[in-house]
C-alpha positions in Angstrom: -11.9 -16.9 47.0 -9.0 -17.8 44.6 -5.8 -16.6 46.1 -3.4 -18.3 43.7 -0.2 -20.1 44.2 1.9 -17.0 44.4 0.0 -15.8 47.4 2.3 -17.9 49.6 5.6 -16.7 48.0 7.7 -14.3 50.0 11.5 -14.1 50.2 11.0 -11.9 53.3 8.9 -14.5 55.1 11.2 -17.4 54.1 14.4 -15.6 55.4 12.6 -14.5 58.6 11.5 -18.1 59.2 15.0 -19.4 58.6 16.3 -16.7 61.0 18.6 -15.4 58.2 17.1 -11.9 58.7 15.0 -10.1 61.2 12.6 -7.1 61.2 15.4 -4.7 62.3 17.6 -5.8 59.4 14.7 -5.4 57.0 14.1 -1.9 58.3 17.7 -0.9 57.8 17.8 -2.6 54.4 14.7 -0.7 53.4 16.5 2.6 54.1 19.2 1.9 51.5 19.0 2.3 47.7 19.4 -0.7 45.4 22.7 0.7 44.3 23.9 0.9 47.9 22.7 -2.6 48.6 24.4 -4.1 45.5 27.7 -2.2 46.2 27.7 -3.2 49.8 27.0 -6.9 49.0 29.8 -6.9 46.4 32.2 -5.2 48.9 31.3 -7.7 51.7 31.6 -10.6 49.3 35.0 -9.4 48.1 36.3 -9.3 51.7 36.2 -13.1 51.8 38.6 -13.3 48.9 40.7 -10.3 50.1 39.2 -7.9 47.5 39.8 -10.1 44.5 36.7 -11.1 42.6 38.9 -11.9 39.5 37.4 -14.5 37.3 33.9 -13.8 38.3 32.2 -12.1 35.4 30.1 -9.6 37.4 29.4 -7.3 34.4 28.4 -10.1 32.2 26.1 -11.8 34.8 24.4 -8.7 36.0 21.5 -9.0 33.6 20.7 -12.5 34.9 21.0 -11.3 38.5 18.6 -8.4 38.0 16.2 -10.5 36.0 16.1 -13.2 38.6 15.5 -10.6 41.3 12.6 -9.1 39.3 11.1 -12.5 38.6 11.2 -13.4 42.3 9.7 -10.0 43.3 6.9 -10.3 40.7 6.1 -13.8 41.8 5.9 -12.7 45.5 3.9 -9.5 44.7 1.2 -11.1 42.6 -1.4 -13.9 42.9 -0.5 -15.9 39.8 2.2 -16.4 37.1 -0.1 -14.7 34.7 -0.1 -11.5 36.8 3.7 -11.8 37.4 4.3 -12.1 33.7 2.1 -9.1 33.0 4.0 -7.1 35.6 7.2 -7.9 33.9 5.9 -7.3 30.4 6.6 -10.9 29.3 4.5 -13.9 28.4 3.6 -16.6 30.9 5.6 -19.0 28.7 8.7 -16.9 29.0 8.3 -16.5 32.7 7.9 -20.3 33.1 11.0 -20.9 31.0 13.1 -18.5 33.0 11.9 -20.0 36.3 12.7 -23.5 35.1 16.1 -22.6 33.6 17.3 -20.7 36.7 15.2 -22.4 39.4 13.9 -19.0 40.4 11.0 -20.2 42.6 13.3 -22.2 44.8 14.0 -19.2 47.2 10.3 -18.4 47.4 8.7 -21.5 48.8 
């Protein structure tokens, strides 16, 4: 049976193994919308700098942030890069170029 390289990719498993998250956290996170998660993450991040995220181009970088998240999800949800690319509606070549340019697979292994 060919399970493919992506079979072993999982951000959830990686973060659980590193004890960054736990099952209770994942359950709570699952009950939130993506919009709530993003807004909460930004709010928490801004607390560190006392509410001032000036100079960080959030609006300009959001496309990259979302694309990177989609690539990581597609790689963890499929058996191969071919399937991941098909899920995203891009070519395998484009997927590989994105992964190489932004080191997208780093968080999955």
